[in-house]
Phi, psi and omega in degrees: 000338189299327182292343180265339194254018183300312180293319180300316181291325177299312179298319181300314181295317177302313179290329175300312180292325179295317177300319175297322179296317174303316182295331178281326182230063184294330183298319179299314183286348175272317190275318183300315176300324178296319180294316178300314180297321179296318180294312183293322184292339175298342180291348180292348175291343177263009184294130176237154180247124181280124183242006180274098183296324179301323176283318186293322187247023173246133181298154181299317183267045186290121173292322177300319180294321180292323178290324176295319179299317179292322178297319180296327177290318185277315182229071177300152179298126177256105185284347176274336171229084192246134170230134186301327181277008173252008178287156188255331182227176176268012186258011178296139180291145178151187180222157178226139181231128173252119184249130175231163178281141181298328179270009177059033180243203185294131177270347180275063176231154188296317184291323176292314185291332178292324178288324179295317179296323177295317176304312181300318179297318180297316182291322179286345180263001179302135184253138179236159173275123182298148184291116176076016180214173183258001180276153178263145177235160179234184181302325181297335181280338184232009182284161171278145180214164179266317181197164178056025175056030177260126182295146174296140183243157177295131184296324182290314177296326179291318178298326178276004180055032179054037179235121179292336179289337181295337182294337178266347184248340185251132176270112174276137176252157188225135005271352179257131171238178192228135171267124180276113185288345179281340181258337186245144171288134189269139168210156179301342178290346178288344180276098183256115179274186183303127178277136184284140169265102189288343191235160178273173183204183178270181186297147177203130181283135182299128193277003178209164180268114182300326182295334182272356182272125178290159182276095176253074179280174179303130182269149178285165187301337183274000184276188180299158183279058169209169183218141185274147180227129176275115182251014184300322182271357180265325179255135179236155181065043187277137175238127180263154171294149183302132180057036181210161175257013179277133184287129175270317178200164177214148184266335189208154175228133180250117176250130184240141178237121185252136182243147177284143181213034182285333181240168178297320178298317182292324177296318177297313179295323179297316177298318180293322177298318181297319176297320177293323180296312180292325178292321178298324178299315179299323183283319188272349189306315187266004186270343183266141185272328191246348185237152166244147188232134173239134189233163178205144178224165185293331181274357182299315186299312180294321176298320182290321179296317177295319179300314181296318181297326179277326181292340182280345183296318175301328175293330178290322176300318176296318180299315179302316180293318176299317182288331173299314180294319181295317181294319177296313180298320181292335181267001181268150174223176176288346179264121185284345175277317186269358168289147187226061181297319180294324180295322176299320179293320180294330176295317176295316179299321177300319177294322179292323175299320178295318177298313178297323180295316182295315181294321178293317181297312180292331176289323172302322181284353177083022178271115186292147173284162171209178184301316182295321185292344180294348175277346184302312182303322181295324181283314186296320180296324178293320178294320181298318179291329175304313179296325179299316181296324178295318180295318178294324178297319178292321178299316184295334180282347181277158182278135179290349180278348179277156175296159180302321182299317180289321180299316179293323177300312180294324179298314180290327178301328179261305188289323184295327177294319181293315181285338174294316179301310183291323180292320179298313182297319180295312179295323177293321178299316179291323178296320175294320176300331184284356175268001178295157185272355179270116185301319181303316182287317182300314181295319178300315180296324178295311178300317184289317181298316179295321179296322178297317179297315178295323181298317179299312183296321179287329179293319183273001177237288183299308183292326177298321177297320176299324179295325179300312181292325176295318180296319178296322178294320177296321182295329179270007178054050180257148179296143190286344180245318182273343180062027176257143177300137182228165179270154173297166181299322182293341182249012181295134183283344182207167178291323178295320177299315180300324184282322190254343189226331192295148175183168180096178183258132181282152176296337178277000182293133184293332184254337183074016182236147178291155175293150176296159172300149183301324180290323177294321175297323178300313180295324184281318188264337186238300188293311181303308177297330180292311185286348181264006174282153182303318182295319181294322178297318177297315177300320179296320181293318178298315179299319180297321179295321177297318178301312181297318180298316177297319181295317179297317179301316182293322179299325180290343181245029183282141173250153186243147172093150175251127182287158185300323183294339184282354176288332188262157174293148181296332184263010180267157179298329182292321178294323177297318179299314182294325177297315178297317177299316180296328184277326188242347189229054175252355178295327178236126181258187182291134179302152179247127179264130176240120188245131168272114195270352182233159177296133174228167182277081182297335185278351182269147185296318184296320178295316180298321177290323176299315181295319180296318179296318177298316180302315180293326179296323174293318181293336183277349178296155191301316188255021178243133182282170187281194193295338181292341183249005181263137173259099179241114182293327183290320178298313180296324181291318179298320178295318180298318183292325176295319180293321182277000177059042179266349182282158179232188182274040181271170176289337178287151177301319183264341182072015182254146173281176185303313187292317180294318178303314185286322181293315177298319179299312188283322190261335182250303187293310183283353175261354175289127183310324182287334184248003181302330177303332179292350176300336179283353186247000180232126180251116176266144180209145179267111183240116180056040178078007179243139178273111184231164172273104182284334181199150174215161187228144174242142181246123177246149181249107172276165179193171181055038177256108189239339183246164178294330177295316177295323180295313180292327179292321177301312182296317179295318178298319180295316181293322180295321178296319178294319183289330181277347182290154177279350180266154175285103186238148164231153181236150181202147175209141183313315183276002182299326178299322179284323180297332185296340175298328180297332184278338188254341185299304185293312176301318177298318179298312180295320180296313181293325176298315182294314180298316181294319181297315179299316179297318180295323179297316181297313180298317180297320182294325180285319189267327182268121192284047172190133183294329178295326177295317178299321179294319180297321178297317180297315178298321181296317179299315179298318181295319176293319179300316180299320181291318182298312184295318183291312186281335177294327179291332177282349182253025177060039174244123181276164172280092181231190184299320182290315179293331179297321175304311185288330178291320176294314179297329177307326178299313180299314182288328177297320178292325177305305183298312187282323183295316180303310184290316180298316178301312180294322178298315183292323184268003182294135178277060185235158181270331187238161178296320181297318179295321180294324180292317178297319178299313181297319179290322178297320184284318192234358177300316182294308180295330175295313178297317177295319180296314178297319180294320180293320177293320176295319177295325183292329179259000184297331183296334181263005178297327180257019179298144178284359183259132179301322185300316181287321180294318179293326175298316179296315185300311181293322177292324177299317179294320177302313185289314182293314180292323175296317177297317179299319178289321186293321185252000178228292187298311187293313180300322179293316180296323179295323178295324180287335181262001182304321179297330179289336182282330177058049182260132176262158180288126181280143178270128183292149175287154174302131182296342182295335179299335183246350191233350186257005180257168173290172181302319183290317180298321181295320180297322179288319181293334184298335182295332186256003185251132173287114186268117173216122183300328182293338183266000184257120182294141177294329184239105177288160178303156185301318183293326180287326179294324178294322177297315178304312183299324182286342184251015180300135176263139184296335182284338182254334179199136176268157180291139181288136179296148182293325179238128181270122180287127181287120180293136178271143181289000000 
């Protein structure tokens, strides 16, 4: 084994000397970390929270973001001529209301519609204080409109002429209904095109047969005196009369209010109106007898993200309290001298210092916090306590007869190497995660990675200093709480004294050493011998095969992507709104804009045919409706020219030259009230003295898109169609930015997993003194990853940004569990694999169990969180811990015993204890450079003559002389 462990032994010797240094100067290592943590944590006064979900959950190299920027340049939103299906993003100011009946029945009833009309009137009548003035304004003063300063109106209420009685007398048809121009005064605002569905939803069957719907497209001025209106996105849960397009009933109505935000003053007023809008909802919610209302505003998302980040803090306080109790309980024994309750608390405080330092440092650097990063403290505190247990386990294996300086040196020689491996792997896992293209994940990994680094530094400095003072107290046989000298249990004067005060090792003890912790004895005397029996090994192999089979089955049924509603807390009004949208409004999705970005010869037949072919290619896609739902200015213009008899017997479709084609389009067609909305789709520009169409837009209506798979497929199909066209095209839709996370999560996860696994294998090969052990750790990592991915899909957790964090982090934790056991197994001074496995379980089974338990306890507070992000974090981390623990204390020890012959490890011969114990303090420090330090090679009980030498050389800085007479502590 020696040829493999040169680097390992070098690190061990360095940490041995470092541990002795801490024991000589504990005050410095106690105070300096506190000062550093205090200075860094002050940076939290600069902490900011990022609330832009479009930024957080959109990849850095987002094509959708680039397309929106180009769309904004070519066709910026015009609030004076505004149509809802021409918006570019989901960030437009305004409010949305989904109204359902309290009895969950038909809303097209007179009493229900009366309350809906009243609600709409109240919202439109909300008064605000004008910016910089004393006058009051209402929705009409800041609303978006198309012309004549008339606010856009809900098409269903417009069709009913805002009369509840009309619902019983007028037959509404679906998806197209008709405005009678003989009864209503006409204005272009009466032309209501498809209202966009900004958000995704769950599955919903399309409520009507498209083939049975007649083609009621926009009629030309010489047609009948009515006009068609698409109400498909306004009414949800529609049921039609048999063999008819007449609506029988509907379950929900969606009313949208759009606000102008072109200037700073308008943006301020829009935000104030939204606050008044949400406040009115709180006031009016319980006043209606027949309707229930769900609302959403553009500021809702940022408000909810801030609220969730702040709401989780009380849970962290609960976690802190639980972990303090757990750490104290884990450090307690029946012996009051060797119990370490204060040390358990200092271990938790050390992790807290790391969290505060990381948050303060990155806040100084200007890195905003976010909703996902709010999970970091729960994780970091669990990891920190895990390292504490490893240190304590190594301390318990040292002889109490050695000076504190020597005990701490031996503790660091073994434990510090182990926690160095795990800290490097954890920090590396977060470092690899920080290269992901999703900002929310990148920021979380940066905060967590820095916290892990600080936790490691504080554990080997601050916590080590605390161990020195605890060791001195143990050497003086003092009570762990009263700090008074006490008698051993065998010399206790009473039962009460034995129960409440007694501790330390009696002079009559045959070994002079304290008993092992009960859990350590359990692993050594019962559990280890059990799992190393032939029957247990066979059962373990069978269980592992079942585990792998279940994991593979789960991986095959994995879903990808996080739905929009999962960003919000379950108990928020926004989540309720998203649920209603998902249930009733998936038949029509957000419109898709296809833009020809360069000037083309629109007046030529070949160009017109190219555009028509492209239009049909889009309409032929699975989730895009046919021509009746497409807004194509060119189609309508060509129909208009034919109707007006302007074409001639030319080879061109229209028979018009360029100038006539453009002049008629600009002066006649786009000024016609029926076709004026298309002015938003044609961009004229003067280029080299010529008036040309520099860009034009087509609008397509997708629908029946209910799952994340369908959403990503729709986006990919649309982009592929645009890329294959011979025309210069870009495509855009408001939710495409959010959909893009579906495309990067799985590739990013696989890329990071491969990189991390290779890195972990290299690190294991460097630190673990045998290549077979490094291979076993790598196999263990892959096995745990497979189980986490497979079983999380069975636990309703999708492959999204949050689970990607945990899957990447899983690599670090997998190495934690496997490296501790493998390292101890390889270095065990045993002849057989079974003995080495029992030795490893006896040495590290307890800290591994404690570490997994503390991490689970650390995240348990968010298990019942109302937010999906925190719940999914808990679920995946719970799987990581439980499956890692299963591998660490069952699968891996059994597999290592089977592979022991391949390792060819011989039993190491211990060095003479005199090399380390018979010299003065200075000689020992010098000698340590030439001695191979291995705790397993150091006898727990040195010979009597060596012990006498040790006692004669005790340094006052490391241990005080024991008093001749021990004062019996009084109860």
